[in-house]
C-alpha positions, 0 to 999 in steps of 0.5 A: 707795479713791481718796485723795479718798474716803479723806480724805472718810471719815477725819474721820467714821470717827475721830469714830465711833471716839472716840465708841465708845471714850468711851462704852464707857469711861464705861459701864464706869466708871459700872458699876464705881462702882455695883459698889463696884469700887474697886481702889486709893485713887487715885480717892479722891486725885485726887477730893480734888485736884479738889475743892481745886482747884475752890475755888481751893486748893492740892491738899492731899490728906489721904488721903496725909497731913495737909496733903499737897500732891500736887504734892509727890507727882508734878508734874501742874499739868495736873490743875488743869482738873479744878477747874472740871469738879468744881464742875459735877460734884462726884463722883469719877464726873466724873473717870472720865468725863473719862478716858474722854473723854480716851482717846476723844479720843486714838483721833481722830487716830490713826484719821483718819491711818490711814484716810487712808493704809489707807482706811476698813475698814482704818483703822477697824480699826486705830482701834478696836484702839487704842481697846480696846487692852490699855494703855487697858483696864487704865488705865480699869480701874484708874481716874483717873490724871494719864497720861489727859492724856498719852495724847491729847497723845502721840497728836496729837503723833505724828500731826501728826509723821507728817503732816509738821507738826514744829513742831505735833508738838513743841509738843504733846509739849512739853506732856507735861512738865505731866502727870508729872514722868518724862515729861520723858525722853520729851519729850527723847527726841522731841527727840533724834529730831527733831534726829538724824533730820532733821539735814539740815534746820536748822529741825528740828535746832533745834526737836529740840534745844529740846525735848530741853533743855525735856524735860531741864530740867523733869526736873531742875526738878521731881525735884530742886527743885519736888517736894522742896520741896512734898513734906512730907518734903522729898524726891523720893519715887520714888528708893527705888523704884528696885531693883538692876540685877540685877533688870532682866530678872527676873521673867518679867512684865517680858518678857511686858509687852515682848512685848506692846508689840512686838506692839501695834506690829505688830512691823514698828513696830520699824523706826520711830524713834518706838519709841524714845520707849518706852524711858524708860517701859520702863526706869524700869518694868524697874528699879523695885522695885514689882511693879505696874509690871512686868505689863500691868495698871494704868495704866502701859502707857497712854502707850505705845499711842499711841506703838506704834500711831503706830510701826506706821502709819509703819513701814507706810509703809516696809514696805507689804507687812506692813501686814496682818500688822502690823495682825493682830499689834497686834489680837492683842496685846489678843486674846491676853489674852482673858477677862482684859480688864476690858471683858470684864465689860460682857458679864456681865449681872450687872455691869450691876446695882448691887452688892448692897451698894450701898444699904448703901453709900449709907446709910453715906455719908449717915450721915456729916454734912457737913464731918466728918472720916472715916477709911476704907479701900477701897471707900467711901474715894472715896465720902466725898470730895464731902461730908467730909475724908477720911483713909486708914486707913494714913496719919498723920492727926489722930483722925477724927470718924468711923472706918469699915471694911468688915469684909468687906475683910481686917479680919481681918488688921489689926484684931488681934481688936478691935472697930471701936470698940476699934481706934479707940480704941487707935489714935486715943485718946478714946472711940468709940461705934457709929454705923452698921452694915449689910452689913459697913460699920462706922462708929463716932463719936468721942464 
């Protein structure tokens, strides 16, 4: 395809891929919400944060504990933008749709560059492969996290770099320090790549050096000063999650994830210096003692997807004969997971109908008076956030006015044979009476 035609098709193709990606992920989030498919407490946590920001308050998240400022957990001031959005749409669904939009947005610059370099058919294929890559799918399935903002920032940064716009790329990358504290290392790594790779260009060396210093300073400032100062325990909570060096190479899940990442970069992406940007995230996950860090599930690989595809794009310029093989490998990394991929649920007609317990869940939420305090476990935790002050069952909080459990969700494993009322009275004191019971959702009320 002539270069003029490639340029003409690049933006429309990229926008189409971005919109389709957004719609697929938004549909999944919508169905997930109505299926009561809530994998963790994180959606409730970030919903409380957005709700707090919407009232110009500090992001105090009672799900994490009484008076817990979430800026003492991770450093993500960029999430202040969720406050105005919550005022417009005060529902956790807003965060699911926001993440879908951000992931769709990240597909635009990568697809546009791929179409300009490879032509519309192959460029669109790369864009679609990126948009539905296993790392993004896993993040969508695990629901909203702050890294949703990092994905488009990295995509715009690296595509600007590949187009020779060094300063623009550096400015985009510099914004990562406001998404999550560990990304300061990624910022510093990109600065080193600029400085050493373009060491004959003084301007780029200075930009790289400044970016390296910027990333390193924010890493130290957040982990040593800001997070401990705002944390109720006066510490950075995640240092305890570092395991021993002897466990660096095991279990096999770490190698499986690494193999998937290499495939996602088309294998030839290893020839691009940009692949080094994966190293900080891979390193902290490998040394971590939390099993969720090691595998391909959850949201931890999302920030690596734009890096992998950008590395593939750059390597294909140096090694054009292997471009198609690299694209097949990148697409194969997602295809090899086959029916394990979250979006496969959208092919199941049953997933497009609300959960059989949806009506009962709605009744349970509506039974709680507005502005009450309620302690809950999943799946209802996030559903109470818009209208109540919500506590998590496993954190230290004041006695709630309402205590709710899903008796189908491992209740037998932690209630030690007590009724819900007796459990509440034993753990919180006072006198609790039945308030609501339907389809396994049981709520008791403090007299």
